[in-house]
C-alpha positions, 0 to 999 in steps of 0.5 A: 660222473662214472668211474670210467669217465673219471679214468678217461679224464684222469688219463687225458689230463696226465698225457701232457705231464707224461710227455714233459717228464719224458723230455726231462728224463732225457736230459737228466744224468741219473734221475734214480727212482727217488728223484722220479717219484719226487718229480711224479709227486710234484706233477701229481700234486699240481695236477690234482690241485688245479681242477680243485682251484678251477672248480672252486672259482667255477661260476665267478671266474670261468669266463676269465680262466677260459679267456686266458688259460690257453695263453698261460699254457702256451707261454709256460710250455713254450718257455720251458720247452725252449729252455729244455732244448737249449739245455739239451744242446749245451755241452756237458753230461749233466744239465743241473737246471733240468732237475731243479725244483723250480723248473719241475714246478713250472713244467707241472704248472704249464701242463696242468693249466688245462686241468683248471679249465676242466675244473671250472667245467666240472663245477657245473656237473654233479661230481665229487671233485675230491675224488676226481682230483685225487684220481687225476693226481695219482694218475699223473704221478704214476705217468710222470714217474714212468715218463721220467724213468723212460725218458732217461733210458731213451736219453742214454741212447739218443742223448741230445736228440731226446732232450730237443724232442722233449722240448719240441713236444712241450712247445708243441703241446702249448701251441696245440692248446693255444690253437685249439682254443683260438679255433674254438675247440 
């Protein structure tokens, strides 16, 4: 696998985490750079680990993972998206649960389930999975950190609308994953 292919793969695996971070940043009161980096680190770590898990499971579990990954991603992303919309519509400036580690971790897992399926497919190619996973994780960390900061800035101007849009985007990503798999894509 070429460096360009790895870069494209890493970017494509990071886009949904970036969108999720935008939505989370929109509902955060003051995320600050440390919180943005911590959020990015959670997203990056999860996104790096899931293709390793998929690659490790490879042959034995590929048909089971492929059979359920879209349902898992749909369920987690839709639930987190609906939660984000509810929190954005609640009154009050600060929405404490939007910054919780559990919510961040669930969002990161929801946006990285597809990376596990990619890891399964990489098990059948000649790749250095550690390098691929590292590049995916670092790219996701950078994009998620930037997304949280950008989302917060957008959130100041757009407030609840940005939070609802982020929740809709998450639920939309989950729905797109589900329909893409059900349609044979």
